[in-house]
C-alpha positions in Angstrom: -29.9 -41.1 14.5 -31.0 -39.0 12.0 -32.8 -35.9 12.5 -35.4 -33.7 10.3 -34.6 -29.6 10.0 -37.0 -27.1 8.9 -34.6 -24.3 7.7 -32.0 -23.9 5.0 -30.0 -20.8 5.0 -29.0 -20.1 1.4 -26.1 -18.2 -0.2 -24.7 -17.9 -3.6 -23.2 -15.8 -6.4 -26.3 -16.6 -8.6 -27.9 -12.9 -8.4 -31.4 -12.6 -8.8 -31.8 -11.5 -12.4 -31.8 -15.2 -13.7 -34.0 -17.7 -12.6 -31.3 -19.6 -10.7 -32.0 -19.0 -7.0 -35.7 -19.6 -7.9 -35.2 -22.9 -9.5 -33.0 -24.2 -6.4 -35.6 -22.9 -4.3 -38.4 -24.7 -6.3 -36.5 -28.2 -6.0 -36.0 -27.6 -2.2 -39.8 -26.8 -2.0 -41.0 -30.0 -4.3 -38.7 -32.4 -1.7 -38.9 -31.0 1.5 -42.4 -28.5 1.4 -42.1 -28.0 5.1 -38.8 -26.3 4.9 -38.3 -22.6 5.1 -35.4 -20.9 3.1 -33.7 -18.2 4.2 -31.9 -15.8 1.6 -28.7 -14.8 3.1 -27.4 -13.4 0.0 -27.1 -14.0 -3.6 -24.9 -10.8 -4.6 -21.5 -12.2 -3.9 -19.6 -11.3 -6.7 -19.3 -14.1 -9.6 -16.6 -16.7 -8.6 -15.2 -15.2 -5.6 -15.0 -17.8 -3.5 -13.2 -15.8 -0.9 -15.9 -13.3 -0.5 -18.5 -15.7 -0.3 -16.6 -17.5 2.3 -16.2 -14.4 4.4 -20.0 -13.3 4.0 -20.7 -17.0 5.2 -18.3 -16.6 8.2 -20.3 -13.4 9.1 -23.8 -15.0 9.0 -23.0 -18.3 10.9 -23.5 -17.2 14.1 -27.1 -15.8 13.5 -28.6 -18.5 11.3 -31.0 -20.6 13.1 -30.1 -24.7 13.6 -30.4 -26.5 10.2 -28.9 -26.6 7.0 -26.7 -24.0 5.4 -26.5 -24.2 1.5 -23.9 -22.3 0.0 -22.8 -22.0 -3.8 -19.9 -20.1 -5.1 -18.5 -22.6 -7.5 -16.3 -21.6 -10.3 -15.1 -25.3 -10.5 -18.4 -26.7 -11.1 -18.2 -29.8 -13.4 -14.6 -30.5 -12.6 -13.3 -32.9 -10.0 -13.8 -30.7 -7.0 -15.8 -32.5 -4.5 -19.5 -31.5 -3.5 -19.5 -31.9 0.5 -21.7 -32.0 3.4 -20.3 -31.0 6.8 -22.0 -31.8 10.2 -21.1 -29.4 12.8 -22.5 -28.5 16.6 -23.5 -31.8 17.1 -25.7 -32.4 14.1 -27.6 -28.9 14.9 -26.1 -27.9 11.4 -24.9 -29.2 8.5 -23.1 -26.9 5.7 -23.5 -28.1 2.1 -21.6 -26.9 -0.8 -18.7 -27.6 -2.8 -15.0 -28.4 -1.5 -13.0 -25.2 -2.5 -12.7 -23.5 1.0 -16.2 -21.4 0.5 -17.4 -23.5 3.5 -14.3 -23.6 5.8 -14.5 -20.4 7.9 -17.8 -20.7 8.7 -17.2 -24.2 9.8 -14.4 -23.2 11.9 -16.7 -20.6 13.8 -19.3 -23.1 14.3 -16.9 -25.2 16.1 -15.5 -27.5 13.4 -16.3 -30.0 11.4 -17.6 -33.2 13.4 -18.3 -35.3 10.5 -18.3 -34.6 6.6 -19.2 -36.9 3.2 -18.8 -36.3 0.0 -22.2 -36.0 -1.9 -22.2 -38.7 -4.5 -25.3 -40.9 -4.1 -27.4 -40.7 -7.0 -30.5 -41.3 -5.1 -30.5 -37.6 -3.6 -29.4 -36.1 -7.0 -31.3 -35.0 -10.0 -30.5 -36.2 -13.5 -29.2 -33.3 -15.4 -28.6 -32.5 -19.0 -25.4 -30.9 -18.0 -22.6 -30.5 -15.3 -23.0 -26.7 -14.8 -25.8 -26.2 -12.2 -24.9 -28.3 -9.0 -26.9 -25.8 -6.9 -30.1 -27.3 -8.7 -28.9 -30.9 -8.9 -26.6 -31.7 -6.2 -26.7 -29.1 -3.6 -30.1 -27.9 -3.5 -31.7 -31.7 -3.4 -29.0 -32.7 -0.7 -30.4 -30.1 1.5 -33.9 -31.2 0.9 -33.7 -34.6 1.6 -31.7 -33.9 4.9 -34.6 -31.5 5.9 -36.6 -34.8 5.6 -34.4 -36.6 7.8 -32.2 -38.6 5.4 -28.9 -39.4 7.2 -25.9 -37.7 6.4 -23.8 -40.8 5.5 -26.7 -42.0 3.1 -25.4 -38.9 0.9 -22.1 -40.6 0.3 -19.1 -41.6 1.8 -17.4 -40.0 4.5 -14.2 -38.1 4.2 -11.5 -37.1 6.7 -12.5 -33.0 7.6 -8.9 -32.5 8.1 -8.4 -33.0 4.3 -11.0 -30.4 3.2 -9.9 -27.4 1.3 -8.8 -24.8 3.8 -10.1 -21.1 3.8 -7.7 -18.1 2.0 -8.2 -15.6 4.5 -5.3 -13.3 5.0 -4.0 -12.8 8.3 -2.6 -9.2 9.5 1.1 -8.7 10.5 3.5 -6.4 12.1 6.1 -4.6 10.8 8.1 -2.3 13.4 5.2 -0.3 14.7 3.2 -0.6 11.7 0.1 -3.2 11.6 -0.2 -4.5 7.9 -3.8 -5.1 7.2 -6.1 -5.9 4.3 -9.6 -4.7 3.2 -11.5 -8.0 3.7 -15.1 -6.4 2.7 -16.8 -3.3 1.5 -20.4 -3.0 2.6 -23.2 -1.1 0.6 -22.4 1.9 2.7 -18.8 2.2 1.6 -17.4 1.1 5.0 -14.2 -0.8 4.6 -13.7 -3.9 7.1 -10.1 -4.7 8.0 -8.7 -8.2 8.9 -8.1 -6.7 12.3 -9.6 -7.0 15.6 -9.3 -5.4 19.0 -6.6 -7.6 20.1 -4.5 -6.6 16.9 -4.0 -2.8 17.6 -1.6 -1.8 20.6 -3.2 -0.8 23.6 -0.5 2.0 23.9 -1.7 3.9 20.9 -3.4 7.2 21.0 -7.1 7.6 19.6 -5.3 8.6 16.4 -4.4 6.6 13.7 -1.9 6.8 10.8 -3.2 5.1 7.7 -1.1 4.4 4.6 -3.4 3.9 1.8 -2.9 2.9 -2.0 -2.4 6.2 -4.0 -5.3 6.1 -6.7 -3.4 8.3 -9.1 0.3 7.4 -8.6 0.7 3.5 -9.1 3.1 2.3 -6.9 2.7 5.0 -4.1 0.6 5.3 -1.1 -1.2 8.4 0.5 -0.8 8.9 4.2 -4.2 10.1 6.2 -5.0 10.6 9.7 -8.2 9.1 10.9 -9.7 9.2 14.5 -11.2 6.1 16.2 -14.8 6.1 16.9 -17.6 4.1 18.4 -20.2 5.5 16.1 -20.5 6.7 12.8 -21.5 10.1 14.5 -18.7 10.4 16.1 -16.3 10.4 13.2 -17.1 14.2 12.2 -16.1 15.4 9.1 -12.9 13.3 8.9 -11.9 9.6 8.8 -12.8 7.0 11.3 -11.5 3.5 12.4 -13.9 1.9 14.6 -15.3 -1.6 15.4 -18.1 -2.8 13.3 -21.1 -5.1 14.1 -18.9 -7.8 13.6 -16.2 -6.9 16.0 -13.6 -6.0 13.2 -12.0 -2.6 12.6 -13.4 -0.8 9.6 -12.4 2.5 7.8 -15.4 4.3 7.6 -16.7 8.2 7.1 -19.9 9.4 8.6 -22.7 9.4 6.2 -20.4 8.7 3.1 -18.6 6.1 1.5 -15.1 5.2 2.4 -14.7 2.8 -0.5 -15.4 5.8 -2.8 -13.9 8.7 -0.9 -10.5 6.7 -0.5 -10.4 4.7 -3.2 -10.5 1.3 -1.4 -11.5 -1.9 -2.5 -11.5 -5.6 -1.1 -7.8 -6.8 -1.3 -6.3 -3.7 -0.6 -3.5 -2.9 1.7 -3.8 -0.6 4.8 -0.9 0.0 6.8 -2.2 1.5 10.6 0.4 3.2 12.7 0.0 5.4 15.9 -0.9 8.8 14.8 0.2 10.4 18.1 -0.7 14.0 18.1 -1.1 14.2 14.5 -4.1 16.6 13.3 -6.2 15.5 10.7 -4.7 16.4 7.2 -6.5 18.2 4.9 -5.0 16.3 1.7 -2.8 13.1 1.2 0.7 13.1 1.6 2.4 10.8 -1.4 4.7 8.1 -0.4 6.6 6.0 -3.0 6.7 2.4 -2.1 8.1 -0.9 -3.9 5.7 -3.7 -4.2 6.7 -7.7 -4.0 8.0 -7.2 -0.4 
């Protein structure tokens, strides 16, 4: 049995300087005036599907039941599929392009139970061009689902196992080192890594040695000492490695930007090792490395 929904949680790379977000919300309002739209973010970097998928995964545990509408779609107008994915016994339906954007959030919501390709012209807008599927395909589909349209009315069912997977990097171990990657830099400059509490050995001390990219000498790294902390104020004047609000380790500074001070960006490699009795270093130690390992 189909069900009505009253909330659409909305994430895009549209930004807010153009009218794109407002137009999608206007289309939704026209079709389903009872539906509330929650703006998760519209400041994903243009075309950055991975960043959008990570942001959506961070949000998914906190959004209310209903529709999740996500659009980061560099393949708009191509043969990539427009999909709607049902999770949690129909309590949630995620809508967006089949490019990996939805995959981490779907997994965190317990996995796809049903999925359809959005092809039914009855639930799309007639468009002068094929460059704005948020307005013409995804937004209308979300609104019609809020009105109680059945998922399978949007188009044919597809095998959930054949949907595009995510491209989320996994940490790895090399000897005593943990090889991590910066997943996300928030507006405060905290650098979230792709490691959680189980990825660092329990035997490690409270001092962690970090090997970071050298901003001056390409192909080299700098070694910095950091201390584990459970709050920003506990970091002091040095570098901290702390669990963030999503349960992942982040490289952080107290009231300063770790991204700016340490020249870190999403995608950068960070190698962690037990620091033992290392003291905080006043300056970096430069170590040449070879890429392509």
